[in-house]
N, CA, C and O atoms as a Maestro MAE file, in Angstrom:
{
 s_m_m2io_version
 :::
 2.0.0
}

f_m_ct {
 s_m_title
 :::
 protein
 m_atom[228] {
  # First column is atom index #
  i_m_mmod_type
  r_m_x_coord
  r_m_y_coord
  r_m_z_coord
  i_m_residue_number
  s_m_chain_name
  s_m_pdb_residue_name
  s_m_pdb_atom_name
  i_m_atomic_number
  :::
  1 25 -121.992 19.780 -8.636 1 A "MET " " N  " 7
  2 3 -123.198 20.936 -8.629 1 A "MET " " CA " 6
  3 2 -123.565 21.035 -10.076 1 A "MET " " C  " 6
  4 15 -122.924 20.934 -11.122 1 A "MET " " O  " 8
  5 25 -124.987 21.297 -9.736 2 A "SER " " N  " 7
  6 3 -126.186 21.025 -10.444 2 A "SER " " CA " 6
  7 2 -126.178 22.296 -11.551 2 A "SER " " C  " 6
  8 15 -125.479 23.288 -11.348 2 A "SER " " O  " 8
  9 25 -126.847 22.190 -12.487 3 A "ASP " " N  " 7
  10 3 -127.134 23.099 -13.336 3 A "ASP " " CA " 6
  11 2 -128.281 24.441 -12.840 3 A "ASP " " C  " 6
  12 15 -128.419 25.616 -13.180 3 A "ASP " " O  " 8
  13 25 -128.845 23.680 -12.037 4 A "GLU " " N  " 7
  14 3 -129.707 24.548 -11.189 4 A "GLU " " CA " 6
  15 2 -129.044 25.522 -10.508 4 A "GLU " " C  " 6
  16 15 -129.416 26.677 -10.711 4 A "GLU " " O  " 8
  17 25 -127.809 25.253 -9.459 5 A "SER " " N  " 7
  18 3 -127.065 26.139 -8.913 5 A "SER " " CA " 6
  19 2 -126.159 27.400 -9.727 5 A "SER " " C  " 6
  20 15 -125.784 28.412 -9.135 5 A "SER " " O  " 8
  21 25 -125.945 27.181 -10.903 6 A "ILE " " N  " 7
  22 3 -125.307 27.813 -12.062 6 A "ILE " " CA " 6
  23 2 -126.188 29.072 -12.255 6 A "ILE " " C  " 6
  24 15 -127.417 29.021 -12.216 6 A "ILE " " O  " 8
  25 25 -125.481 30.205 -12.465 7 A "THR " " N  " 7
  26 3 -125.982 31.318 -12.954 7 A "THR " " CA " 6
  27 2 -126.060 31.764 -14.122 7 A "THR " " C  " 6
  28 15 -125.202 32.621 -14.336 7 A "THR " " O  " 8
  29 25 -126.739 31.545 -14.996 8 A "GLY " " N  " 7
  30 3 -126.773 31.586 -16.556 8 A "GLY " " CA " 6
  31 2 -127.094 33.069 -17.246 8 A "GLY " " C  " 6
  32 15 -127.937 33.800 -16.725 8 A "GLY " " O  " 8
  33 25 -126.451 33.430 -18.319 9 A "TYR " " N  " 7
  34 3 -126.930 34.508 -18.967 9 A "TYR " " CA " 6
  35 2 -128.294 34.045 -19.480 9 A "TYR " " C  " 6
  36 15 -128.778 32.930 -19.674 9 A "TYR " " O  " 8
  37 25 -128.814 35.496 -19.657 10 A "ALA " " N  " 7
  38 3 -130.020 34.992 -20.691 10 A "ALA " " CA " 6
  39 2 -129.793 35.658 -22.162 10 A "ALA " " C  " 6
  40 15 -129.044 36.564 -22.528 10 A "ALA " " O  " 8
  41 25 -130.579 34.986 -22.744 11 A "ILE " " N  " 7
  42 3 -130.028 34.724 -24.258 11 A "ILE " " CA " 6
  43 2 -131.564 35.482 -25.157 11 A "ILE " " C  " 6
  44 15 -132.718 35.070 -25.275 11 A "ILE " " O  " 8
  45 25 -131.004 36.476 -25.551 12 A "GLN " " N  " 7
  46 3 -132.140 37.236 -26.682 12 A "GLN " " CA " 6
  47 2 -131.929 37.065 -27.729 12 A "GLN " " C  " 6
  48 15 -130.718 37.000 -27.938 12 A "GLN " " O  " 8
  49 25 -132.687 36.915 -28.807 13 A "LEU " " N  " 7
  50 3 -132.672 36.638 -30.372 13 A "LEU " " CA " 6
  51 2 -132.929 37.587 -30.731 13 A "LEU " " C  " 6
  52 15 -133.270 38.265 -29.762 13 A "LEU " " O  " 8
  53 25 -132.987 38.114 -31.587 14 A "THR " " N  " 7
  54 3 -133.293 39.550 -32.837 14 A "THR " " CA " 6
  55 2 -134.565 38.898 -33.595 14 A "THR " " C  " 6
  56 15 -134.645 37.733 -33.983 14 A "THR " " O  " 8
  57 25 -135.403 39.770 -33.699 15 A "HIS " " N  " 7
  58 3 -136.475 39.389 -34.811 15 A "HIS " " CA " 6
  59 2 -136.048 38.650 -35.981 15 A "HIS " " C  " 6
  60 15 -136.817 37.780 -36.390 15 A "HIS " " O  " 8
  61 25 -135.148 38.810 -36.485 16 A "LEU " " N  " 7
  62 3 -134.340 38.569 -37.838 16 A "LEU " " CA " 6
  63 2 -133.891 36.876 -37.428 16 A "LEU " " C  " 6
  64 15 -134.007 35.916 -38.190 16 A "LEU " " O  " 8
  65 25 -133.464 36.852 -36.293 17 A "ALA " " N  " 7
  66 3 -132.924 35.382 -35.914 17 A "ALA " " CA " 6
  67 2 -134.353 34.602 -35.627 17 A "ALA " " C  " 6
  68 15 -134.537 33.563 -36.261 17 A "ALA " " O  " 8
  69 25 -135.148 34.948 -34.910 18 A "LEU " " N  " 7
  70 3 -136.475 34.434 -34.695 18 A "LEU " " CA " 6
  71 2 -137.118 33.688 -36.103 18 A "LEU " " C  " 6
  72 15 -137.435 32.504 -36.220 18 A "LEU " " O  " 8
  73 25 -137.217 34.961 -37.307 19 A "GLN " " N  " 7
  74 3 -137.630 34.551 -38.178 19 A "GLN " " CA " 6
  75 2 -136.953 32.962 -39.005 19 A "GLN " " C  " 6
  76 15 -137.502 31.939 -39.413 19 A "GLN " " O  " 8
  77 25 -135.411 33.474 -38.960 20 A "MET " " N  " 7
  78 3 -134.795 32.643 -39.480 20 A "MET " " CA " 6
  79 2 -135.053 31.114 -38.957 20 A "MET " " C  " 6
  80 15 -135.287 30.252 -39.805 20 A "MET " " O  " 8
  81 25 -135.017 30.807 -37.727 21 A "LEU " " N  " 7
  82 3 -135.052 29.976 -37.173 21 A "LEU " " CA " 6
  83 2 -136.984 29.446 -37.064 21 A "LEU " " C  " 6
  84 15 -137.434 28.463 -36.475 21 A "LEU " " O  " 8
  85 25 -137.451 30.088 -37.544 22 A "ALA " " N  " 7
  86 3 -138.820 29.519 -38.188 22 A "ALA " " CA " 6
  87 2 -138.653 28.837 -39.373 22 A "ALA " " C  " 6
  88 15 -139.193 27.731 -39.403 22 A "ALA " " O  " 8
  89 25 -138.065 29.183 -40.344 23 A "THR " " N  " 7
  90 3 -138.025 28.729 -41.448 23 A "THR " " CA " 6
  91 2 -137.349 27.321 -41.087 23 A "THR " " C  " 6
  92 15 -137.629 26.342 -41.779 23 A "THR " " O  " 8
  93 25 -136.462 27.212 -40.012 24 A "VAL " " N  " 7
  94 3 -136.182 25.465 -40.050 24 A "VAL " " CA " 6
  95 2 -137.141 24.521 -39.807 24 A "VAL " " C  " 6
  96 15 -137.638 24.410 -38.686 24 A "VAL " " O  " 8
  97 25 -137.604 23.513 -41.149 25 A "LYS " " N  " 7
  98 3 -138.243 22.641 -40.460 25 A "LYS " " CA " 6
  99 2 -137.774 21.380 -40.186 25 A "LYS " " C  " 6
  100 15 -138.682 20.659 -39.773 25 A "LYS " " O  " 8
  101 25 -136.733 20.847 -40.255 26 A "ASP " " N  " 7
  102 3 -136.165 19.416 -39.825 26 A "ASP " " CA " 6
  103 2 -136.306 19.403 -38.483 26 A "ASP " " C  " 6
  104 15 -135.689 20.383 -38.068 26 A "ASP " " O  " 8
  105 25 -136.838 18.754 -37.499 27 A "ARG " " N  " 7
  106 3 -137.104 18.861 -36.139 27 A "ARG " " CA " 6
  107 2 -135.593 18.505 -35.638 27 A "ARG " " C  " 6
  108 15 -135.184 19.050 -34.613 27 A "ARG " " O  " 8
  109 25 -134.933 17.782 -36.205 28 A "ARG " " N  " 7
  110 3 -133.696 17.412 -35.625 28 A "ARG " " CA " 6
  111 2 -132.395 18.566 -35.630 28 A "ARG " " C  " 6
  112 15 -131.476 18.639 -34.815 28 A "ARG " " O  " 8
  113 25 -132.598 19.252 -36.585 29 A "GLU " " N  " 7
  114 3 -131.972 20.516 -37.047 29 A "GLU " " CA " 6
  115 2 -132.335 21.646 -35.852 29 A "GLU " " C  " 6
  116 15 -131.504 22.258 -35.181 29 A "GLU " " O  " 8
  117 25 -134.276 21.793 -35.738 30 A "GLN " " N  " 7
  118 3 -134.241 22.502 -34.474 30 A "GLN " " CA " 6
  119 2 -134.032 22.021 -33.615 30 A "GLN " " C  " 6
  120 15 -133.962 22.936 -32.795 30 A "GLN " " O  " 8
  121 25 -133.783 20.768 -32.923 31 A "GLU " " N  " 7
  122 3 -133.114 20.263 -31.835 31 A "GLU " " CA " 6
  123 2 -131.684 20.981 -31.723 31 A "GLU " " C  " 6
  124 15 -131.467 21.830 -30.859 31 A "GLU " " O  " 8
  125 25 -130.943 20.667 -32.451 32 A "LYS " " N  " 7
  126 3 -129.569 20.857 -32.533 32 A "LYS " " CA " 6
  127 2 -129.263 22.191 -32.087 32 A "LYS " " C  " 6
  128 15 -128.433 22.533 -31.244 32 A "LYS " " O  " 8
  129 25 -130.429 23.238 -33.098 33 A "LEU " " N  " 7
  130 3 -130.147 24.540 -32.921 33 A "LEU " " CA " 6
  131 2 -130.605 25.258 -31.666 33 A "LEU " " C  " 6
  132 15 -129.950 26.200 -31.221 33 A "LEU " " O  " 8
  133 25 -131.997 24.721 -30.941 34 A "ARG " " N  " 7
  134 3 -131.864 24.970 -29.429 34 A "ARG " " CA " 6
  135 2 -130.975 24.566 -28.567 34 A "ARG " " C  " 6
  136 15 -130.610 25.547 -27.919 34 A "ARG " " O  " 8
  137 25 -130.244 23.262 -28.108 35 A "ASP " " N  " 7
  138 3 -129.793 22.976 -27.402 35 A "ASP " " CA " 6
  139 2 -128.636 23.883 -27.757 35 A "ASP " " C  " 6
  140 15 -128.316 24.520 -26.754 35 A "ASP " " O  " 8
  141 25 -127.642 24.282 -29.152 36 A "ARG " " N  " 7
  142 3 -126.418 25.085 -29.109 36 A "ARG " " CA " 6
  143 2 -127.086 26.486 -28.558 36 A "ARG " " C  " 6
  144 15 -126.354 26.938 -27.677 36 A "ARG " " O  " 8
  145 25 -128.175 27.276 -28.776 37 A "ILE " " N  " 7
  146 3 -128.584 28.297 -28.211 37 A "ILE " " CA " 6
  147 2 -128.415 28.023 -26.407 37 A "ILE " " C  " 6
  148 15 -127.706 28.777 -25.740 37 A "ILE " " O  " 8
  149 25 -128.985 27.137 -25.932 38 A "GLU " " N  " 7
  150 3 -128.977 26.910 -24.448 38 A "GLU " " CA " 6
  151 2 -127.693 26.973 -23.923 38 A "GLU " " C  " 6
  152 15 -127.449 27.605 -22.895 38 A "GLU " " O  " 8
  153 25 -126.629 26.197 -24.726 39 A "GLN " " N  " 7
  154 3 -125.601 26.304 -24.017 39 A "GLN " " CA " 6
  155 2 -124.927 27.586 -23.998 39 A "GLN " " C  " 6
  156 15 -124.266 27.823 -22.987 39 A "GLN " " O  " 8
  157 25 -124.967 28.542 -24.998 40 A "LEU " " N  " 7
  158 3 -124.906 29.502 -24.648 40 A "LEU " " CA " 6
  159 2 -125.099 30.469 -23.467 40 A "LEU " " C  " 6
  160 15 -124.226 31.277 -23.152 40 A "LEU " " O  " 8
  161 25 -126.263 30.358 -22.832 41 A "LYS " " N  " 7
  162 3 -126.496 30.563 -21.282 41 A "LYS " " CA " 6
  163 2 -124.944 30.407 -20.319 41 A "LYS " " C  " 6
  164 15 -124.608 31.184 -19.426 41 A "LYS " " O  " 8
  165 25 -124.312 29.431 -20.699 42 A "ILE " " N  " 7
  166 3 -123.486 29.266 -19.509 42 A "ILE " " CA " 6
  167 2 -121.777 29.727 -19.832 42 A "ILE " " C  " 6
  168 15 -121.139 28.688 -20.002 42 A "ILE " " O  " 8
  169 25 -121.025 30.768 -19.941 43 A "GLU " " N  " 7
  170 3 -119.961 30.935 -20.085 43 A "GLU " " CA " 6
  171 2 -119.876 31.261 -21.169 43 A "GLU " " C  " 6
  172 15 -118.682 31.202 -21.463 43 A "GLU " " O  " 8
  173 25 -120.582 31.663 -22.179 44 A "PRO " " N  " 7
  174 3 -120.715 32.600 -23.684 44 A "PRO " " CA " 6
  175 2 -119.201 32.838 -24.056 44 A "PRO " " C  " 6
  176 15 -118.872 32.601 -25.219 44 A "PRO " " O  " 8
  177 25 -118.312 33.261 -23.216 45 A "GLU " " N  " 7
  178 3 -117.210 34.418 -23.699 45 A "GLU " " CA " 6
  179 2 -116.460 33.074 -23.930 45 A "GLU " " C  " 6
  180 15 -115.493 33.097 -24.691 45 A "GLU " " O  " 8
  181 25 -116.726 32.221 -23.498 46 A "LYS " " N  " 7
  182 3 -115.636 30.515 -23.693 46 A "LYS " " CA " 6
  183 2 -115.837 30.069 -24.297 46 A "LYS " " C  " 6
  184 15 -115.372 28.939 -24.149 46 A "LYS " " O  " 8
  185 25 -116.651 30.231 -25.608 47 A "GLN " " N  " 7
  186 3 -117.370 29.109 -26.742 47 A "GLN " " CA " 6
  187 2 -117.031 29.794 -27.925 47 A "GLN " " C  " 6
  188 15 -117.082 31.019 -28.029 47 A "GLN " " O  " 8
  189 25 -116.743 29.149 -28.668 48 A "GLY " " N  " 7
  190 3 -116.404 29.709 -30.132 48 A "GLY " " CA " 6
  191 2 -115.556 30.810 -30.242 48 A "GLY " " C  " 6
  192 15 -115.105 31.287 -29.201 48 A "GLY " " O  " 8
  193 25 -115.210 31.381 -31.498 49 A "LYS " " N  " 7
  194 3 -114.248 32.521 -31.770 49 A "LYS " " CA " 6
  195 2 -114.766 33.805 -31.516 49 A "LYS " " C  " 6
  196 15 -115.976 33.878 -31.729 49 A "LYS " " O  " 8
  197 25 -114.260 34.778 -31.149 50 A "ALA " " N  " 7
  198 3 -114.757 36.192 -31.498 50 A "ALA " " CA " 6
  199 2 -114.793 36.447 -32.354 50 A "ALA " " C  " 6
  200 15 -114.074 36.146 -33.306 50 A "ALA " " O  " 8
  201 25 -116.167 37.473 -32.227 51 A "LEU " " N  " 7
  202 3 -116.252 38.354 -33.366 51 A "LEU " " CA " 6
  203 2 -115.693 39.830 -33.613 51 A "LEU " " C  " 6
  204 15 -116.348 40.864 -33.485 51 A "LEU " " O  " 8
  205 25 -114.383 39.728 -33.982 52 A "VAL " " N  " 7
  206 3 -113.599 40.614 -34.073 52 A "VAL " " CA " 6
  207 2 -113.072 40.640 -35.183 52 A "VAL " " C  " 6
  208 15 -112.889 39.540 -35.705 52 A "VAL " " O  " 8
  209 25 -112.594 42.007 -36.025 53 A "ASP " " N  " 7
  210 3 -111.991 42.119 -37.196 53 A "ASP " " CA " 6
  211 2 -110.518 42.316 -36.657 53 A "ASP " " C  " 6
  212 15 -110.151 43.219 -35.906 53 A "ASP " " O  " 8
  213 25 -109.898 41.500 -37.079 54 A "ASN " " N  " 7
  214 3 -108.360 41.672 -36.876 54 A "ASN " " CA " 6
  215 2 -107.775 42.155 -38.200 54 A "ASN " " C  " 6
  216 15 -107.107 41.200 -38.598 54 A "ASN " " O  " 8
  217 25 -107.701 42.936 -38.897 55 A "LEU " " N  " 7
  218 3 -107.339 43.883 -39.829 55 A "LEU " " CA " 6
  219 2 -106.845 44.894 -39.134 55 A "LEU " " C  " 6
  220 15 -105.661 45.043 -39.432 55 A "LEU " " O  " 8
  221 25 -107.361 45.981 -38.008 56 A "TRP " " N  " 7
  222 3 -106.884 46.910 -37.549 56 A "TRP " " CA " 6
  223 2 -106.201 46.718 -36.131 56 A "TRP " " C  " 6
  224 15 -106.233 47.596 -35.269 56 A "TRP " " O  " 8
  225 25 -105.595 45.519 -35.971 57 A "ARG " " N  " 7
  226 3 -104.422 45.478 -34.901 57 A "ARG " " CA " 6
  227 2 -103.405 45.273 -35.667 57 A "ARG " " C  " 6
  228 15 -102.277 45.179 -35.183 57 A "ARG " " O  " 8
  :::
 }
 m_bond[227] {
  # First column is bond index #
  i_m_from
  i_m_to
  i_m_order
  :::
  1 1 2 1
  2 2 3 1
  3 3 4 2
  4 3 5 1
  5 5 6 1
  6 6 7 1
  7 7 8 2
  8 7 9 1
  9 9 10 1
  10 10 11 1
  11 11 12 2
  12 11 13 1
  13 13 14 1
  14 14 15 1
  15 15 16 2
  16 15 17 1
  17 17 18 1
  18 18 19 1
  19 19 20 2
  20 19 21 1
  21 21 22 1
  22 22 23 1
  23 23 24 2
  24 23 25 1
  25 25 26 1
  26 26 27 1
  27 27 28 2
  28 27 29 1
  29 29 30 1
  30 30 31 1
  31 31 32 2
  32 31 33 1
  33 33 34 1
  34 34 35 1
  35 35 36 2
  36 35 37 1
  37 37 38 1
  38 38 39 1
  39 39 40 2
  40 39 41 1
  41 41 42 1
  42 42 43 1
  43 43 44 2
  44 43 45 1
  45 45 46 1
  46 46 47 1
  47 47 48 2
  48 47 49 1
  49 49 50 1
  50 50 51 1
  51 51 52 2
  52 51 53 1
  53 53 54 1
  54 54 55 1
  55 55 56 2
  56 55 57 1
  57 57 58 1
  58 58 59 1
  59 59 60 2
  60 59 61 1
  61 61 62 1
  62 62 63 1
  63 63 64 2
  64 63 65 1
  65 65 66 1
  66 66 67 1
  67 67 68 2
  68 67 69 1
  69 69 70 1
  70 70 71 1
  71 71 72 2
  72 71 73 1
  73 73 74 1
  74 74 75 1
  75 75 76 2
  76 75 77 1
  77 77 78 1
  78 78 79 1
  79 79 80 2
  80 79 81 1
  81 81 82 1
  82 82 83 1
  83 83 84 2
  84 83 85 1
  85 85 86 1
  86 86 87 1
  87 87 88 2
  88 87 89 1
  89 89 90 1
  90 90 91 1
  91 91 92 2
  92 91 93 1
  93 93 94 1
  94 94 95 1
  95 95 96 2
  96 95 97 1
  97 97 98 1
  98 98 99 1
  99 99 100 2
  100 99 101 1
  101 101 102 1
  102 102 103 1
  103 103 104 2
  104 103 105 1
  105 105 106 1
  106 106 107 1
  107 107 108 2
  108 107 109 1
  109 109 110 1
  110 110 111 1
  111 111 112 2
  112 111 113 1
  113 113 114 1
  114 114 115 1
  115 115 116 2
  116 115 117 1
  117 117 118 1
  118 118 119 1
  119 119 120 2
  120 119 121 1
  121 121 122 1
  122 122 123 1
  123 123 124 2
  124 123 125 1
  125 125 126 1
  126 126 127 1
  127 127 128 2
  128 127 129 1
  129 129 130 1
  130 130 131 1
  131 131 132 2
  132 131 133 1
  133 133 134 1
  134 134 135 1
  135 135 136 2
  136 135 137 1
  137 137 138 1
  138 138 139 1
  139 139 140 2
  140 139 141 1
  141 141 142 1
  142 142 143 1
  143 143 144 2
  144 143 145 1
  145 145 146 1
  146 146 147 1
  147 147 148 2
  148 147 149 1
  149 149 150 1
  150 150 151 1
  151 151 152 2
  152 151 153 1
  153 153 154 1
  154 154 155 1
  155 155 156 2
  156 155 157 1
  157 157 158 1
  158 158 159 1
  159 159 160 2
  160 159 161 1
  161 161 162 1
  162 162 163 1
  163 163 164 2
  164 163 165 1
  165 165 166 1
  166 166 167 1
  167 167 168 2
  168 167 169 1
  169 169 170 1
  170 170 171 1
  171 171 172 2
  172 171 173 1
  173 173 174 1
  174 174 175 1
  175 175 176 2
  176 175 177 1
  177 177 178 1
  178 178 179 1
  179 179 180 2
  180 179 181 1
  181 181 182 1
  182 182 183 1
  183 183 184 2
  184 183 185 1
  185 185 186 1
  186 186 187 1
  187 187 188 2
  188 187 189 1
  189 189 190 1
  190 190 191 1
  191 191 192 2
  192 191 193 1
  193 193 194 1
  194 194 195 1
  195 195 196 2
  196 195 197 1
  197 197 198 1
  198 198 199 1
  199 199 200 2
  200 199 201 1
  201 201 202 1
  202 202 203 1
  203 203 204 2
  204 203 205 1
  205 205 206 1
  206 206 207 1
  207 207 208 2
  208 207 209 1
  209 209 210 1
  210 210 211 1
  211 211 212 2
  212 211 213 1
  213 213 214 1
  214 214 215 1
  215 215 216 2
  216 215 217 1
  217 217 218 1
  218 218 219 1
  219 219 220 2
  220 219 221 1
  221 221 222 1
  222 222 223 1
  223 223 224 2
  224 223 225 1
  225 225 226 1
  226 226 227 1
  227 227 228 2
  :::
 }
}
């Protein structure tokens, strides 16, 4: 199955996130960030740790 056949999610960055990304000057770091953001387009719920406050459970 090719990447073109997979329906992905749209990634929307906040204004603050865009400002912060603009301050990254190292090209390698920019590429790493870009690649990671692109990875989130496919099954983002299965990536990383949930942003949940477990104190109330």
